[in-house]
C-alpha positions in Angstrom: 9.8 4.9 26.1 8.0 7.2 23.6 7.3 10.3 25.5 5.8 12.5 22.7 3.5 9.7 21.5 2.3 8.9 25.0 1.4 12.6 25.7 -0.4 12.9 22.3 -2.2 9.4 23.1 -3.4 11.4 26.3 -4.4 14.2 24.6 -6.6 12.5 22.4 -7.9 10.3 24.6 -6.6 6.8 22.8 -6.1 4.1 25.2 -3.8 1.6 24.9 -7.0 -0.8 24.4 -7.8 1.0 21.1 -4.1 0.6 19.9 -4.4 -2.8 20.7 -7.8 -3.3 18.9 -6.0 -1.3 15.7 -2.9 -3.7 15.7 -5.0 -6.5 16.2 -2.6 -7.6 19.5 -3.7 -7.4 22.9 -3.3 -4.8 25.5 -0.3 -6.1 27.6 1.8 -6.9 24.3 1.0 -3.1 23.4 1.9 -1.8 27.1 5.0 -3.7 26.6 6.4 -2.4 23.1 5.5 0.9 24.1 7.7 0.7 27.0 10.7 -1.6 26.2 13.2 -0.3 23.9 13.4 -1.9 20.2 10.2 -4.0 20.8 7.7 -1.9 18.4 8.2 -2.9 14.4 8.4 -0.3 11.9 5.0 -1.2 10.2 3.2 -1.2 13.5 4.4 2.7 14.3 3.4 3.7 10.6 0.2 2.2 11.2 -0.5 4.3 14.7 1.0 7.3 12.7 -1.5 6.7 10.0 -4.3 5.9 11.9 -4.1 8.5 14.8 -1.9 11.0 13.7 -1.7 11.5 10.3 -0.6 15.1 10.4 2.4 14.4 12.6 5.6 13.4 11.7 6.3 9.8 12.6 10.2 10.7 14.0 8.4 13.0 16.5 5.7 10.7 17.4 8.4 8.0 18.0 11.4 9.6 19.5 13.2 7.7 22.1 14.3 9.2 25.3 18.2 9.6 25.7 19.2 7.3 28.7 22.2 8.1 30.4 24.5 5.8 31.3 
């Protein structure tokens, strides 16, 4: 769902387990939040950006793919 975020996580070697730990949730929940639309809360996105990507724009990290009908 968040193609840019996924790419940046891979570049930095940040696992979903690390995200889960930072957000205080389990890995399955992180996976669901990153793959299903409208599951990620704003405060969670801001926390991911603050901790792991302070030099990147949140709009870039969480840009959603356009789904064609």
